[in-house]
C-alpha positions as CSV (number, residue, x, y, z in Angstrom):
1,M,-0.3,-0.1,0.0
2,A,0.9,3.5,-0.2
3,N,3.8,5.1,2.1
4,A,2.4,6.9,5.0
5,S,5.3,9.0,5.1
6,N,4.0,11.2,2.1
7,K,1.6,14.0,2.8
8,A,-2.3,12.8,2.6
9,N,-4.2,13.4,0.1
10,D,-8.1,14.4,-0.5
11,L,-8.8,10.9,-0.5
12,Q,-8.2,10.3,3.4
13,Y,-11.4,11.7,3.9
14,E,-13.4,9.0,1.9
15,S,-15.2,5.9,3.4
16,S,-14.1,3.4,0.7
17,P,-11.3,1.2,1.5
18,Y,-10.0,1.3,-1.8
19,L,-10.1,5.6,-1.6
20,L,-8.1,5.3,1.9
21,Q,-5.7,2.8,0.2
22,H,-4.9,5.4,-2.3
23,A,-5.1,8.4,0.6
24,Y,-1.4,8.6,0.7
25,N,-0.2,7.9,-2.8
26,P,2.0,11.5,-4.1
27,V,-0.4,11.7,-6.6
28,D,-2.8,14.5,-5.6
29,W,-6.0,12.4,-6.0
30,K,-9.6,13.7,-5.6
31,P,-12.4,11.6,-5.3
32,F,-15.3,11.7,-7.7
33,S,-17.0,15.0,-7.6
34,K,-19.1,17.8,-9.5
35,E,-17.2,20.3,-7.3
36,I,-14.1,18.5,-9.1
37,L,-15.4,18.3,-12.4
38,D,-16.4,22.1,-12.1
39,K,-12.8,22.9,-11.2
40,A,-11.5,21.4,-14.2
41,K,-13.7,23.3,-16.0
42,K,-13.1,26.6,-14.2
43,E,-9.1,25.9,-14.8
44,R,-9.5,24.1,-18.4
45,K,-7.1,21.0,-16.8
46,L,-7.4,17.8,-18.2
47,L,-8.6,15.0,-16.1
48,F,-7.1,12.0,-15.4
49,I,-9.7,9.0,-14.3
50,S,-8.3,5.9,-12.4
51,I,-11.1,3.5,-11.3
52,G,-10.2,0.2,-9.7
53,Y,-11.5,-1.6,-6.4
54,S,-9.9,-3.3,-3.4
55,A,-9.8,-6.9,-4.1
56,C,-8.4,-5.9,-7.7
57,H,-4.6,-7.4,-8.3
58,W,-3.7,-5.3,-11.0
59,C,-4.8,-2.0,-9.6
60,H,-2.4,-2.6,-6.5
61,V,0.1,-3.8,-8.8
62,M,-0.4,-0.1,-10.6
63,E,-0.4,1.7,-7.5
64,S,3.0,0.2,-7.0
65,E,4.7,0.7,-10.0
66,C,3.0,3.9,-11.0
67,F,0.9,5.9,-8.4
68,E,3.9,5.8,-5.6
69,D,6.1,7.2,-8.0
70,Q,7.1,10.5,-7.7
71,E,8.1,11.5,-11.0
72,I,4.7,10.3,-12.2
73,A,3.1,12.0,-9.4
74,E,4.5,15.3,-10.3
75,F,3.9,14.9,-14.1
76,L,0.4,14.2,-13.5
77,K,-0.3,17.3,-10.8
78,G,1.5,19.5,-13.4
79,Q,-0.9,18.9,-16.5
80,F,-3.7,16.8,-14.9
81,I,-6.3,17.0,-12.1
82,S,-6.5,13.4,-10.8
83,I,-9.6,11.6,-10.0
84,K,-9.8,7.9,-8.2
85,V,-13.0,5.9,-8.6
86,D,-13.6,3.0,-6.7
87,R,-16.0,1.2,-9.3
88,E,-18.4,-0.7,-6.6
89,E,-19.2,2.8,-5.0
90,R,-19.6,4.5,-8.2
91,P,-20.8,1.8,-10.7
92,D,-22.7,5.0,-12.5
93,V,-18.9,6.4,-13.5
94,D,-17.6,3.2,-13.8
95,H,-20.3,2.1,-16.8
96,I,-19.3,5.0,-18.4
97,Y,-16.0,4.9,-18.8
98,M,-15.6,1.2,-19.2
99,D,-18.2,1.4,-22.3
100,A,-15.6,4.4,-23.7
101,L,-12.7,2.2,-22.9
102,Q,-14.1,-0.5,-25.4
103,L,-15.2,1.9,-27.6
104,M,-11.3,2.9,-27.9
105,T,-9.8,-0.4,-27.8
106,G,-11.9,-3.4,-27.8
107,S,-11.4,-4.8,-24.5
108,G,-11.8,-3.2,-20.9
109,G,-10.8,-4.4,-17.2
110,W,-9.2,-2.8,-14.3
111,P,-7.4,-0.5,-13.4
112,L,-9.5,1.5,-15.4
113,N,-7.9,4.9,-16.8
114,V,-8.9,7.5,-18.8
115,I,-8.0,10.9,-20.0
116,C,-10.7,13.4,-20.1
117,L,-11.6,16.3,-21.6
118,P,-11.9,19.4,-19.1
119,D,-15.9,18.3,-19.2
120,G,-15.4,15.1,-18.8
121,R,-15.4,13.3,-22.5
122,P,-12.5,11.0,-22.4
123,F,-10.6,10.4,-25.6
124,W,-7.9,8.0,-24.4
125,G,-7.9,4.7,-22.1
126,A,-6.0,1.8,-20.9
127,T,-6.0,-0.7,-18.3
128,Y,-2.7,-1.9,-16.8
129,L,0.6,-0.1,-17.8
130,P,3.7,0.0,-16.1
131,K,5.4,2.8,-15.5
132,D,7.6,3.4,-18.8
133,R,4.7,2.9,-21.0
134,F,2.1,4.6,-18.8
135,I,4.4,8.0,-18.7
136,A,5.3,7.8,-21.9
137,S,1.5,7.7,-23.1
138,L,0.6,10.6,-20.8
139,R,3.6,13.2,-22.3
140,Q,2.8,12.2,-25.7
141,L,-1.5,12.7,-25.0
142,V,-0.5,15.9,-23.4
143,S,1.6,17.0,-26.6
144,I,-1.2,16.1,-28.7
145,Y,-3.8,18.0,-26.8
146,N,-1.5,21.2,-26.9
147,D,-0.5,20.7,-30.6
148,D,-3.6,19.6,-32.0
149,V,-6.7,20.4,-30.0
150,E,-8.8,20.2,-32.5
151,R,-7.8,16.4,-33.0
152,V,-8.6,15.9,-29.8
153,L,-12.0,17.3,-29.5
154,E,-13.2,16.0,-33.2
155,Y,-11.9,12.6,-31.0
156,A,-13.8,13.0,-28.5
157,A,-17.0,14.3,-30.0
158,S,-17.5,11.2,-31.8
159,L,-16.4,8.9,-28.7
160,A,-19.0,11.0,-26.9
161,R,-21.7,10.1,-30.0
162,G,-20.6,6.3,-29.8
163,L,-21.5,6.2,-25.7
164,K,-24.7,7.9,-26.4
165,G,-25.5,5.1,-28.8
166,M,-24.9,2.6,-26.5
167,T,-27.8,3.4,-24.5
168,E,-30.3,3.4,-27.5
169,I,-33.0,0.2,-27.4
170,V,-34.0,0.3,-30.8
171,S,-36.5,-2.2,-30.8
172,E,-40.1,-1.8,-31.8
173,P,-43.1,-3.0,-29.0
174,N,-44.7,-6.3,-31.0
175,S,-46.9,-8.1,-29.0
176,T,-46.5,-11.0,-31.7
177,K,-42.9,-11.5,-31.0
178,V,-41.9,-14.1,-28.4
179,I,-38.6,-14.9,-26.5
180,D,-37.4,-18.3,-28.4
181,H,-36.2,-20.7,-25.4
182,S,-35.6,-23.3,-28.0
183,L,-32.6,-21.3,-29.6
184,A,-31.5,-19.9,-26.6
185,T,-31.4,-23.2,-24.7
186,A,-29.3,-24.5,-27.9
187,T,-26.9,-21.8,-27.3
188,Y,-26.1,-22.4,-24.1
189,K,-25.9,-26.2,-24.9
190,E,-23.5,-25.4,-27.5
191,A,-21.2,-23.1,-25.2
192,L,-21.3,-25.1,-22.1
193,D,-18.3,-27.2,-21.2
194,P,-19.7,-30.9,-20.5
195,T,-16.6,-32.0,-18.7
196,Y,-15.9,-29.5,-16.3
197,G,-19.4,-27.4,-16.5
198,G,-19.4,-23.2,-17.3
199,F,-18.5,-21.6,-20.0
200,K,-15.8,-23.8,-22.1
201,G,-12.0,-21.9,-22.0
202,A,-10.7,-19.9,-19.5
203,P,-10.8,-17.6,-17.4
204,K,-14.1,-19.3,-16.5
205,F,-16.9,-17.4,-14.4
206,M,-19.3,-19.2,-12.8
207,M,-22.4,-16.6,-14.1
208,P,-25.3,-17.9,-11.3
209,N,-28.1,-16.2,-13.2
210,T,-27.2,-18.0,-16.3
211,L,-27.3,-21.5,-14.4
212,E,-30.7,-20.2,-12.4
213,Y,-32.2,-19.5,-15.8
214,L,-31.4,-23.1,-17.1
215,L,-32.7,-24.8,-13.7
216,H,-36.1,-22.6,-13.5
217,Y,-35.9,-23.5,-17.4
218,E,-35.7,-27.2,-16.8
219,S,-37.6,-27.8,-13.9
220,L,-40.6,-26.4,-16.1
221,K,-39.4,-27.7,-20.2
222,P,-37.5,-31.0,-18.8
223,S,-34.5,-31.9,-21.0
224,A,-31.6,-34.6,-20.3
225,E,-28.9,-32.6,-21.6
226,I,-29.6,-29.4,-19.8
227,Y,-30.2,-31.8,-16.7
228,E,-26.8,-33.2,-17.1
229,L,-24.9,-29.8,-18.1
230,L,-26.6,-27.6,-15.2
231,K,-25.6,-30.8,-12.6
232,T,-21.6,-31.1,-14.4
233,S,-21.5,-27.5,-13.8
234,L,-22.8,-27.1,-10.3
235,F,-20.6,-30.6,-8.9
236,R,-17.2,-29.3,-10.7
237,M,-17.6,-25.9,-9.4
238,G,-18.3,-27.2,-6.0
239,C,-15.6,-29.5,-6.1
240,G,-13.0,-27.1,-7.3
241,G,-10.3,-24.7,-6.4
242,I,-12.7,-22.2,-7.2
243,F,-14.6,-23.1,-3.9
244,D,-12.3,-22.7,-1.2
245,Q,-12.4,-26.6,0.1
246,I,-11.3,-25.5,3.3
247,E,-13.0,-22.6,4.6
248,G,-16.3,-22.5,2.1
249,G,-17.2,-19.7,-0.2
250,F,-16.2,-19.0,-3.6
251,S,-14.2,-17.0,-5.3
252,R,-14.7,-14.6,-8.3
253,Y,-13.4,-17.0,-11.1
254,S,-11.2,-19.6,-12.4
255,V,-8.0,-18.7,-14.7
256,D,-8.2,-22.0,-16.2
257,D,-11.0,-24.4,-17.5
258,R,-11.5,-27.0,-14.8
259,W,-12.6,-24.5,-12.2
260,H,-9.1,-25.3,-10.5
261,I,-7.1,-22.5,-9.9
262,P,-8.9,-19.2,-8.6
263,H,-8.4,-15.4,-9.0
264,F,-8.3,-15.9,-5.2
265,E,-10.3,-12.4,-4.4
266,K,-13.9,-13.1,-3.1
267,M,-16.8,-11.1,-4.0
268,A,-20.2,-10.9,-1.8
269,Y,-22.2,-10.5,-4.7
270,D,-20.9,-13.9,-5.8
271,N,-21.4,-15.8,-3.0
272,A,-24.8,-14.5,-2.5
273,Q,-26.4,-15.2,-6.0
274,L,-23.9,-19.0,-5.4
275,L,-26.0,-19.4,-2.1
276,G,-30.0,-19.3,-3.7
277,L,-29.1,-21.2,-6.6
278,Y,-27.3,-24.0,-4.9
279,A,-30.1,-23.8,-2.3
280,E,-33.0,-24.1,-5.4
281,A,-30.8,-26.9,-7.1
282,Y,-30.4,-28.8,-4.0
283,Q,-34.3,-29.1,-3.9
284,Y,-34.4,-29.9,-7.9
285,F,-31.8,-32.6,-7.9
286,N,-32.4,-33.9,-4.6
287,E,-28.1,-34.1,-4.3
288,P,-26.9,-33.9,-0.5
289,F,-23.6,-32.4,-2.0
290,F,-25.4,-29.2,-2.7
291,K,-26.9,-28.7,0.2
292,D,-23.3,-29.4,1.7
293,I,-22.2,-26.6,-0.6
294,V,-25.1,-24.0,0.8
295,A,-23.9,-24.6,4.4
296,K,-20.2,-24.2,4.1
297,T,-21.0,-21.0,1.7
298,A,-23.6,-20.0,4.4
299,S,-21.3,-20.6,6.9
300,F,-18.4,-18.2,5.7
301,T,-21.0,-15.3,5.0
302,L,-21.9,-15.1,8.1
303,S,-18.4,-15.3,9.7
304,H,-16.6,-13.0,7.0
305,F,-19.3,-11.0,5.0
306,I,-22.2,-10.1,7.5
307,D,-21.3,-7.2,9.6
308,P,-23.0,-8.5,13.3
309,E,-23.6,-4.7,14.5
310,S,-25.5,-3.6,11.2
311,G,-26.5,-6.9,9.1
312,G,-25.0,-4.7,6.5
313,C,-23.2,-6.7,4.1
314,F,-19.1,-6.3,3.0
315,T,-18.0,-6.4,-0.1
316,A,-14.8,-8.7,-0.9
317,Y,-11.8,-10.0,0.2
318,D,-8.7,-9.3,-1.7
319,A,-6.6,-11.9,-3.7
320,D,-3.3,-10.8,-2.2
321,S,-2.1,-11.6,1.0
322,L,1.1,-11.8,2.9
323,N,3.2,-14.7,2.7
324,T,5.8,-16.6,5.1
325,E,8.5,-14.0,4.1
326,G,6.0,-10.6,4.4
327,I,5.9,-10.0,0.7
328,L,2.1,-9.7,-1.1
329,E,1.3,-12.8,-3.4
330,E,-1.6,-13.5,-5.1
331,G,-3.4,-16.6,-2.8
332,A,-0.6,-17.0,-0.5
333,Y,-3.3,-17.6,2.7
334,Y,-5.2,-20.2,1.0
335,V,-2.4,-22.5,-0.6
336,F,-0.4,-25.2,0.7
337,T,2.8,-27.1,0.4
338,K,2.7,-30.9,0.6
339,D,5.7,-30.8,3.4
340,E,3.5,-28.4,5.3
341,L,0.4,-30.9,4.6
342,Q,2.2,-33.9,5.6
343,R,3.3,-31.7,8.8
344,Q,0.1,-30.6,9.9
345,L,-2.0,-33.6,8.8
346,K,0.3,-36.8,10.0
347,D,-1.5,-39.7,10.0
348,D,-5.0,-38.1,7.9
349,F,-2.5,-36.7,5.1
350,E,-2.8,-40.2,3.0
351,I,-6.5,-39.4,3.2
352,F,-6.5,-35.8,2.5
353,S,-4.1,-36.1,-0.3
354,L,-6.3,-38.5,-1.7
355,A,-9.6,-36.7,-1.7
356,F,-8.2,-33.0,-2.2
357,N,-5.1,-34.2,-5.0
358,V,-2.3,-33.5,-3.5
359,N,-0.4,-34.7,-7.0
360,D,0.2,-33.5,-10.4
361,F,-3.5,-33.0,-10.3
362,G,-3.9,-30.2,-7.7
363,H,-0.4,-28.8,-8.1
364,W,-0.4,-24.9,-8.7
365,E,3.1,-23.5,-9.2
366,K,6.1,-23.2,-6.7
367,G,5.4,-26.6,-4.8
368,N,1.4,-25.0,-3.6
369,Y,-0.9,-27.0,-3.8
370,I,-4.7,-25.9,-4.0
371,P,-7.4,-28.5,-3.1
372,I,-9.7,-29.3,-5.6
373,R,-12.0,-32.7,-5.4
374,T,-12.3,-35.8,-7.7
375,L,-13.8,-38.5,-5.5
376,T,-16.7,-38.3,-3.4
377,N,-16.2,-39.7,0.0
378,S,-17.7,-42.9,-0.6
379,D,-14.8,-43.7,-3.8
380,I,-12.2,-43.0,-1.1
381,A,-13.8,-45.2,1.6
382,S,-13.6,-48.0,-1.0
383,K,-10.4,-47.0,-2.2
384,L,-8.3,-47.3,1.5
385,S,-11.0,-50.3,2.8
386,M,-12.4,-48.0,5.2
387,D,-16.3,-47.5,6.0
388,E,-17.5,-43.9,4.3
389,R,-18.3,-42.6,8.0
390,E,-14.9,-43.1,8.8
391,A,-13.6,-41.7,5.9
392,S,-15.8,-38.3,6.3
393,E,-15.0,-37.9,9.7
394,R,-11.3,-38.1,9.1
395,L,-12.0,-35.3,6.0
396,E,-13.4,-33.3,8.7
397,Q,-10.5,-34.0,11.0
398,A,-7.5,-32.9,8.6
399,I,-10.4,-29.3,7.3
400,Q,-10.6,-28.5,10.5
401,R,-6.9,-28.3,11.4
402,L,-5.8,-26.8,8.0
403,K,-8.5,-23.9,9.7
404,E,-6.5,-23.7,12.3
405,V,-3.3,-23.5,10.2
406,R,-4.8,-20.5,8.3
407,K,-5.6,-18.6,12.0
408,S,-1.6,-18.6,12.2
409,R,-1.6,-16.8,8.8
410,I,-2.3,-13.0,8.0
411,P,-5.6,-13.4,5.9
412,P,-6.3,-11.0,2.7
413,L,-7.6,-7.8,3.4
414,R,-11.4,-7.1,3.7
415,D,-13.0,-4.2,2.0
416,H,-15.6,-3.4,4.9
417,K,-17.4,-1.2,2.4
418,I,-21.1,-2.0,2.8
419,L,-23.3,-1.2,-0.2
420,M,-26.7,-1.4,-0.2
421,S,-27.4,-3.7,-3.5
422,N,-24.6,-5.8,-1.9
423,T,-26.3,-6.3,1.3
424,A,-29.4,-6.9,-0.5
425,M,-28.3,-9.7,-3.0
426,V,-27.1,-11.5,0.4
427,A,-30.6,-11.1,2.1
428,I,-31.9,-13.3,-0.9
429,G,-29.4,-15.6,-1.0
430,L,-29.2,-16.2,2.9
431,S,-33.0,-16.1,2.6
432,R,-33.1,-19.1,0.0
433,A,-30.7,-20.7,1.5
434,W,-32.4,-21.1,5.3
435,R,-36.0,-22.0,2.9
436,F,-34.4,-24.7,0.5
437,A,-31.5,-26.1,2.2
438,L,-31.0,-25.3,5.9
439,R,-34.4,-25.1,7.4
440,D,-32.2,-26.6,10.6
441,N,-30.2,-23.4,10.7
442,Q,-31.7,-20.4,12.9
443,A,-28.7,-18.2,12.4
444,V,-29.1,-18.4,8.4
445,K,-32.7,-16.9,9.2
446,G,-31.9,-14.5,11.5
447,A,-29.0,-13.1,9.3
448,A,-31.3,-13.0,6.4
449,I,-34.2,-11.2,8.6
450,K,-31.6,-8.6,9.8
451,A,-29.8,-7.8,6.4
452,I,-33.7,-7.3,5.0
453,N,-34.4,-5.0,8.1
454,F,-31.1,-3.3,6.9
455,V,-32.6,-2.3,3.7
456,L,-35.7,-1.3,5.1
457,D,-34.7,0.8,7.8
458,R,-32.8,2.9,5.2
459,I,-35.5,4.4,3.4
460,S,-35.6,7.8,3.5
461,E,-39.4,9.2,4.2
462,D,-39.4,10.5,0.2
463,G,-38.8,6.6,-1.0
464,S,-34.5,7.0,-2.1
465,L,-32.0,5.1,-0.9
466,L,-27.9,5.9,-0.2
467,R,-25.6,3.2,-1.8
468,N,-22.7,3.4,0.8
469,H,-23.3,2.7,4.4
470,T,-19.7,2.2,5.4
471,D,-18.1,3.3,8.9
472,K,-22.1,4.5,9.1
473,R,-21.5,7.3,6.5
474,A,-23.9,7.6,4.2
475,S,-23.1,10.0,1.1
476,L,-23.5,8.6,-2.8
477,D,-27.0,8.6,-3.9
478,G,-28.4,5.0,-5.0
479,V,-28.4,4.0,-8.2
480,L,-31.0,1.7,-10.3
481,E,-29.3,-1.6,-9.2
482,D,-29.6,-0.4,-5.6
483,Y,-33.2,0.3,-5.9
484,A,-33.6,-3.0,-7.6
485,F,-32.1,-5.6,-5.5
486,A,-33.7,-3.7,-2.3
487,I,-37.5,-4.7,-3.7
488,A,-36.1,-7.9,-4.5
489,A,-34.8,-8.4,-0.9
490,L,-38.0,-7.0,0.4
491,I,-40.2,-9.2,-1.7
492,E,-37.9,-12.2,-0.6
493,G,-37.9,-11.1,2.8
494,Y,-42.0,-11.1,2.8
495,E,-41.6,-14.8,1.1
496,L,-39.5,-15.4,4.2
497,C,-41.7,-14.4,6.7
498,F,-44.9,-12.9,5.3
499,N,-44.2,-9.1,7.5
500,E,-46.5,-6.9,5.1
501,N,-44.5,-4.1,6.2
502,Y,-41.9,-5.6,3.6
503,L,-44.4,-5.0,0.9
504,T,-44.9,-1.7,1.8
505,A,-41.7,-0.6,1.8
506,A,-41.1,-2.5,-2.0
507,I,-44.4,-0.4,-3.2
508,Q,-42.7,2.7,-2.1
509,L,-39.4,1.9,-3.6
510,K,-41.2,1.0,-7.0
511,S,-42.8,4.5,-7.0
512,Y,-39.5,6.5,-6.4
513,V,-37.7,4.5,-9.3
514,I,-41.1,5.4,-12.0
515,E,-40.5,8.8,-10.3
516,N,-37.2,9.6,-10.9
517,F,-35.5,6.9,-13.2
518,S,-37.7,6.9,-16.1
519,S,-36.6,6.9,-19.3
520,E,-38.5,8.0,-22.5
521,E,-39.0,4.5,-23.3
522,A,-40.3,0.9,-21.1
523,L,-36.6,1.1,-19.5
524,F,-35.1,3.0,-16.8
525,Y,-32.1,4.7,-16.5
526,F,-29.0,3.7,-14.2
527,T,-28.9,7.0,-12.4
528,S,-31.8,9.0,-11.1
529,A,-32.8,12.3,-12.5
530,N,-31.0,14.8,-10.3
531,K,-27.4,13.0,-11.3
532,R,-26.4,15.5,-13.6
533,E,-22.9,15.6,-13.8
534,L,-22.3,12.7,-15.7
535,I,-21.8,13.0,-19.3
536,R,-24.3,10.4,-19.9
537,R,-27.1,8.4,-18.4
538,S,-26.4,4.9,-18.7
539,I,-29.5,2.2,-19.5
540,E,-28.2,-1.2,-18.3
541,T,-29.6,-4.1,-19.7
542,E,-27.0,-6.7,-20.1
543,D,-27.7,-9.5,-17.5
544,N,-23.3,-10.1,-16.8
545,V,-21.8,-11.4,-13.4
546,I,-24.7,-9.9,-11.6
547,S,-28.3,-9.3,-13.3
548,A,-29.0,-5.8,-15.0
549,S,-30.7,-3.6,-12.9
550,N,-34.1,-3.2,-15.7
551,S,-34.1,-7.1,-16.0
552,V,-34.4,-7.0,-11.7
553,M,-36.8,-4.5,-11.9
554,A,-38.6,-5.8,-14.6
555,V,-38.8,-9.2,-12.4
556,N,-39.7,-7.3,-9.1
557,F,-43.0,-5.5,-11.0
558,F,-44.0,-9.2,-12.3
559,K,-44.1,-10.1,-8.9
560,L,-45.5,-7.2,-7.6
561,Y,-48.3,-7.7,-9.4
562,Q,-49.2,-11.1,-8.4
563,L,-49.1,-10.3,-4.7
564,G,-52.0,-8.3,-5.5
565,F,-50.6,-4.7,-6.8
566,G,-52.1,-4.0,-9.9
567,E,-52.0,-5.0,-13.5
568,D,-49.8,-1.9,-14.5
569,L,-46.6,-3.6,-13.4
570,K,-47.4,-6.7,-15.3
571,N,-48.0,-4.5,-18.3
572,R,-44.9,-3.0,-17.1
573,A,-42.7,-6.0,-17.1
574,H,-44.3,-7.0,-20.5
575,A,-43.3,-3.5,-22.1
576,M,-39.6,-4.0,-20.8
577,L,-39.5,-7.2,-21.9
578,S,-40.8,-6.4,-25.5
579,Q,-38.2,-3.5,-26.0
580,M,-35.4,-6.2,-25.0
581,M,-36.7,-9.0,-27.3
582,D,-34.3,-8.2,-30.6
583,R,-31.4,-8.1,-28.3
584,V,-32.2,-11.1,-26.1
585,N,-33.1,-13.4,-29.0
586,Q,-29.6,-12.5,-30.8
587,Y,-27.5,-12.1,-27.9
588,P,-29.5,-14.6,-25.0
589,K,-26.1,-15.6,-23.1
590,N,-26.0,-11.8,-22.2
591,H,-29.4,-12.0,-21.1
592,S,-30.1,-14.7,-18.9
593,N,-32.1,-12.7,-16.5
594,W,-34.5,-11.4,-18.9
595,L,-34.8,-15.1,-20.2
596,Q,-36.3,-15.6,-16.7
597,L,-38.6,-13.2,-16.2
598,S,-40.2,-14.1,-20.4
599,L,-40.3,-17.8,-18.1
600,L,-42.8,-16.1,-15.5
601,L,-44.8,-13.9,-18.3
602,E,-44.9,-16.7,-20.4
603,N,-45.9,-20.1,-18.0
604,P,-48.6,-20.4,-15.5
605,F,-48.0,-18.7,-12.3
606,E,-49.1,-19.7,-9.0
607,V,-50.0,-17.6,-6.0
608,T,-50.5,-19.6,-3.1
609,V,-52.4,-18.0,-0.6
610,I,-52.8,-19.7,2.8
611,T,-55.1,-18.3,5.6
612,G,-55.8,-19.1,9.3
613,E,-54.1,-19.8,12.5
614,K,-51.7,-22.5,11.0
615,A,-51.1,-20.6,8.0
616,F,-47.4,-19.9,9.1
617,E,-46.9,-23.8,9.8
618,W,-48.3,-25.0,6.8
619,S,-46.5,-22.4,4.4
620,E,-43.2,-23.5,6.0
621,Q,-44.1,-27.3,4.9
622,L,-45.3,-25.9,1.6
623,D,-42.5,-23.7,1.1
624,S,-39.5,-25.7,1.7
625,T,-40.4,-27.5,-1.5
626,W,-38.8,-24.9,-4.2
627,I,-40.9,-24.3,-7.3
628,S,-40.1,-22.0,-9.6
629,N,-43.1,-20.9,-10.6
630,R,-44.8,-19.6,-7.4
631,I,-45.3,-17.6,-5.0
632,I,-46.7,-18.3,-1.3
633,A,-48.6,-15.8,0.6
634,A,-49.6,-16.5,4.2
635,S,-51.6,-14.6,6.8
636,E,-52.9,-15.9,10.4
637,K,-55.0,-12.9,11.2
638,Y,-56.7,-10.1,8.8
639,S,-54.9,-8.8,6.4
640,S,-55.8,-5.6,4.0
641,L,-54.2,-6.8,1.2
642,G,-56.2,-8.1,-1.6
643,L,-54.6,-11.6,-1.7
644,F,-56.5,-12.3,1.8
645,K,-60.0,-10.5,0.5
646,D,-62.8,-12.4,2.2
647,R,-60.6,-15.8,2.2
648,F,-59.9,-15.3,6.2
649,S,-61.3,-17.4,8.9
650,E,-60.6,-17.8,12.5
651,K,-62.0,-21.3,12.7
652,Q,-60.4,-22.8,9.9
653,T,-56.3,-22.5,7.8
654,S,-57.2,-23.0,4.3
655,I,-54.6,-23.1,1.0
656,F,-55.9,-21.4,-2.1
657,A,-54.1,-21.9,-5.2
658,C,-54.8,-18.9,-7.4
659,V,-53.4,-18.7,-11.2
660,E,-54.5,-15.5,-12.8
661,G,-56.8,-14.4,-10.3
662,S,-59.1,-17.4,-10.9
663,C,-58.8,-19.5,-7.2
664,S,-59.2,-23.1,-6.3
665,L,-61.5,-23.9,-3.6
666,P,-60.4,-24.3,-0.3
667,I,-57.9,-26.4,0.7
668,T,-58.2,-27.8,4.4
669,A,-55.0,-30.0,4.9
670,P,-51.2,-28.9,3.3
671,N,-51.3,-32.9,2.4
672,N,-54.3,-32.1,-0.4
673,Y,-52.4,-29.4,-2.0
674,N,-50.8,-30.0,-5.5
675,P,-48.9,-27.2,-7.1
676,I,-49.9,-26.1,-10.6
677,N,-46.8,-27.2,-11.9
678,A,-47.1,-30.6,-10.8
679,Q,-50.6,-30.4,-12.8
680,L,-48.9,-29.6,-16.1
């Protein structure tokens, strides 16, 4: 990190751990703000904007090589106003300049460095550069700007037009057009790796929303090929080095094609989504191994990502940690040498070595091994001529010993930034983990409720949200991602414990989004109408590692409609999907959550209404089985929600299976209930 002997720059006043890491760089960093942009315009100085995040390995490398260098710092100070951005705090800024970088270079990544005109329009960009190339680029660009400013202005104007064009979704609403799921699933079947799962090639990202779409599709329209591809993907991910076999939790991605070598940072948003995915998959496949993954990921999440005081969620763990020589090294905290394993595990080394491939297959580099599984406990027991229970106990004993070994190491830095969207995603993941896999773990349910209440308690009177809540300091306006996932978490919270206050809050946030984020078409801007300092208002539509905020909002509208809050919400969901249909059909791999929305809109969807004194007890019995096209609504007393109108009786608990407002006769015993998808 930066040398504390340097004079602190303006980042010292920020709460973001990433920005604070740069507070003692000799570079005169400023945080991104309207005031700094106005200052650049007034002084007619170029902007150098550098965007990264705390768990980014190459961000740290560039800091060490460039931003701690006095020569570079002096040159930047003389020619530029230098701005440092935490991409996780300011995804609105990141979206714009990442789009610009991709237009300029055809690729992207972090650290993301752009040089802009005083008004914020970019005209050069790059990711990581070593010192010599970086300062040479800076000098060349300043020279070009001074000698041929008209050329620079022309290029910046052309690029700005390109950026604006990227937000335009040209698709005429057409009620006869439909999403082609057969084409989408064929695309996925071609792209997925039948041996190791996930998308073919490397690096390999887990893409939870892609797998979730395929799981939902498979549950409605069973396909032997999709069934096997899904199961293989989930097994291989859970057995790989990308899953921390010692402490639980998933890393961000694998650098190889067999999920062995992780890029070691752990992100809250990955683990949140994978919690829900594996919990649903456990139900669908009836596979105990998936439940084990849920339990270990939930345990890691509760112990490492959840703030015990507020219930909010921390952001990430760094990829780098200190090795035995006190030098930052990628993965140092996580890996083991063979000698270390033999010394620590003693008699259990043989079984651990067999289970976790302490061999050529499991070797990474420099004598270090990353545990990866290829055998079940039953296979191991058979090979070692022992009882399966004994094999399981000895492996667990070895894992517990290695947990103790890790306690003697210096763990990677945690980015303790608390973001609204991350907290909402973790709340959803923990809720689904409890509902579908971990009913015996009340700590998981308690953490889910506390995280949902974190969201609820931070809604302003006018329905607005702030994005950052680190160290009890909140200063940044929420973006659409915050609102979309907050609403989704509140709906999930209602499904978890039937607290109607969550639905009231969801409706309040929904109204704020419509009033402040609407565009001229059906889709929503990523930033609210009062964010005027940005050069463009983005519209986020592609489902990447995190689902697009627009697709999440559309699903929210659909679910709120099903819960009785007006047909106009269903119409909004239809309109949003209709505007996206061309893109979804043309690029299905980039629109998994839109595809899930299409499944919801096209297939019968059941709202299971339960009323009476045993409503919550019966709901637990029904809800413990995952069904992709169902919501349960329950009340033990009179409720003003329209779903319960004329259905409550103090003397009788009843179930009503409703599809598009048409409900069954009262069902007076849970064993007599048959979900709609079992009748298709």
